[in-house]
N, C-alpha and C positions, 0 to 999 in steps of 0.2 A: 033846581035839580037838573034841568035840561042843561042849564048852563055849566053846572059841575060835570054833567056826563059829556057834554061837549068837548070840555077841557081834556077830561080823562080821555076820550075817544081819540082826540087830536094828538095826544099826546102817545097812544099807543100806536096809532098809524105811523106817525114820525119815526116812531122807534123801529116797527117792521120794515119801513122803507129803508132807513139806515143800516140795518141788519141784512137785508137783501143786498145791499150795495157792496157791504164787506165781504159778504159770500161770493157774490160775483167777482169781486177783484181777486178773491183769493183761489177760484177754481179757474181763472183763465190765464194761460201762458202763452208768451207770443210764440208763433209757429216758427220752427226753425228754417233758416235760409237753406234750401236744399238744391239751390242751384250750383253746379259745379262750374269753376273757371274753366274758360276752353284753352285746352292744351296748346301752348304755342305751336306754330307751323314750323316743321322741320326744315334746316336750313337746305337750301338748293345745293346738290353736288353735281358736278359735271358728268357726262356720261363716261364710264370706264371703257377705253379702247383696249382692245384684245392685243395680247402680247403677238408679236410677230413670230411666226414659226421658225425655230433655230435652223439654220443653214448647215446642212451636212458637209462635211469635209475630212479628208483624210485619204490613205491608201488602204486597198484591202488586197491580200495575196492569197490566192487560192492554187493548190496544186494536186495531183493525182490522178484518178480515173481518166483515160483517154476515152473511153464510153460516154462518160457525162461531159466530156470537153464541150460538144456543140452546144449543149443546153446551156452550161455555165457561161460560155463565151458570148452568146446572145443575150443573156439575161445581164450580163456585164455591159454590153454595149448600150442597151436600153437604159440601165441603171444610171450610167454615167451622162447620158443625153438629159436624164431628168434631174441629176445632180452633178453640174460641171465642175464641183470644187472636190470631187471623188475620182481617184484613179483606182481601178480593178484590174489587176494583173492575174491573168490565168495561165497556168502550164498544165503538161501533162505529165507522164513518167510512170503511171500505173497507180492501182489503189494501194498498194505496200507503201508505196514512196509518199502518197498522199498523207497516210496514216502516220508514217514516221515524222514526216515534216511539221505536222499540225502538234503532234505530241512533244517535239523538241523544241517548237516555237518558231521553226523555220518558216512556216506558213500561217497565216491567220485561220485557213479554212483547208481541211483535208479531205478531198472527193474520193469516195470508195464505193464499188460496186458489191463490197461485203460488208458485213459488221466488223466492227474491230474486234480482235481476238482478246484471249485473256491476258496477253503480255501488255495489252493497255488498259488493264482492269483500274490501275490506282494512277492513271495519267490524268485524270479529271475530264476525259472526253465527253463533249456533249453532243447527241446525233440529232440532226436537221434532216430530215426525209425529204429529198427534193423531187423525187420522180421514180415510176416504174419503167425499167428499160428491158424491152422485149430483145432478145439476141436470136440469130439464125445460123444455122450450119450452113456454109456456101461453098459452091464449087466452081471451077471455070466454066465456061459456057460449052465446052467440048465435052464435057462429062453428060452422058445422056442418061442420067438417072434424075427422078425428082423426090424421091423420097428415101429416108432411111429410119430403119428402126433403131431403138436404144441400144440393143445388142450390136447390130451392125455398126454404128457409129462409135460404140465404145471399141470393138475390135479393130477398127481403122485407127482410131488415135491412139491406140495401144500398141499397135504396129503388128497384130495378128492377123490382119487382112491388109495386103499389099496391092492387089491388083483390082481395079473396077469390075473386073468379069466376075468376081466373087460375089458381088452383091447386084447382079444382073445388067452391069454396063458393059463396055467394049474392053477389048484386052488391051489395058493401059495402066502402067504404074501409077500409083497413089503417091502424090506429093503432100504430106501433111505440113501445113503453114501454122507454127505456134506463136504464141505469146511468151514473154519471159516469166519467169516464176513470180513476180512482184505483180503481175496483171490479175486485177479481180474476175475480169471475164474467163482467163484460164481456170481459175479458182472454181468458178461456177459450174463450168464445163466438167471439171473433175468430180465436183461433187454430184450434179444432176446426171450427167451423162455415164462416167466412168465408176460411179459409186465409191469415190474416193481412191481408185487404182491409179497407178502411175501412167504418164503419157511415155510414149516412145521416144527415143532420143534422136531418131532419124528426122529428116525433114528440115525446114526452114524456121528462123525465128525471126520475129519483126516486134519492134519497141511499141508501135501503136497499133490501134483498131484500123485507122486510115491506111497504114502500111499493110495490115494482112490483106485488107480489100483490093489495093492495088497489085500485091503479089500475087493472090488468086486469080485476078483478071487478068494476068498477063502471063501465066504459068500453067501449060497444058496438064490436065490430069489431077490438079491441086484441089486441097479441100482445107477450109479453116473454119473460123467462127467470129462474128463480128456483131455489134449491136446495130439494131436496124436502122438508126440514123446513117449508117455508112453503107448502106446498099446503094447499089447504083446499076447500070444498064451492062456494065462489063462483067458481072459475076450473077450466078443464079442462086437465091434462097431456096432450101430444100424444105419439105415437108418433114415433120418428126412424128413417127409413129402414125402417119397418115393423117396429120393435122398442121395446117398453115398457122403462122402468128397472127392473131388479130387481137383486138381489144376485148371482144367478146370471147374467144377461146382461151384468153389468160384469166379473164374474170371468171369464167366457168370453169376454170381447174383442168381443162383439156390440152392447154400448150403449156409445158413446164419450163421452157427456157427463158427465163427473165430474172433481172436483179432487181432489187430494191436499191435506188441510189442515195446514199448518204453523203451530206456535207456536215463534217465533224467541226467542232471548234474545241480549244482547249478552255473549259470553263464557260460560263455563260457570255454569249455573244454581246458587244456592248459598240456604242456609237456607229460607225460607218459598216462596220463588219454585220451589226445587228440589222441596221437597215438594208444592208443588200439581201441579207437571208430572208428577211420580212417581204423584200420584194418578189424572191424566187419562190416563196410560199404562199403569197398572195393569192386571193381568188382570181383576179385578173389574169395573173401570169399562168396559174394552173389551169385556168378555166378554158384558156384559149392557145396560148403559145406552145404550151407543153406539148400538144397533139400536134400542132402544126411542126414543130421540131421532131416529130416521129417518136416521141416518148409517149408516156401514159401518166394521168396524174397520180399524185402521190396518194390519193386516198381511193383508189380504185378498188382495192382490196379489203378495205374496211368494211365490216357488216354492221 
């Protein structure tokens, strides 16, 4: 019986072991290989060298306002020193000439003391404001007055007052020194002082602001108007309505005799023309050189 039991027990145990092995084999799976192969190292590339700046070259022509001439000529000199392959030719002729020249393509830039009128509406002109230009009523040094009211100045330039004694001066004939009709300075005086009325035909006409300053300085009893860069020791700048020109009096609206200086192009400026205008309107030139040249920065009146 024991022998029989032992055989049966042994068989049973053996069967159990075999079944456990089968179950173990069925329930075991190989662990997946989760190790990701290392990405190949990127191929070494040489350092990219920056492209050299494109050298500016060409010729730029600018004409027009004689009031703006000192600023544009100085800017041209400095710009050509920095860009030796560029030539900038600057001439005067008056604001009207500058506007006409740029509109018909004779000049790359038209310099003007006044905004382009409606006759240029369809000419594709683009405005670049270069500076604020104060101007002053000037007299020969023998004229012993220091101030004119707006009414007095208007009557002098219209020929209603012809002797300095009528405005508190000596008994001396007044000689009016004019600019031609193409002058932006004349247009500004007509607008601001004469309220659009006409100048007297009497007097002397000079083609440029510099010539006006020279004529007034050498002609007794004379009166005229120039932008402040043309003031010198041979002439006297008058107060207007009791106020002398200065950066502060213009900014505060107390001194109305000034012009906004424009540099027009026909269409958007390109190449050397754009580079030159960028230089004139740059923070460096506007922040220092403009006032050294007796102009005021273009952004002075911006609020």
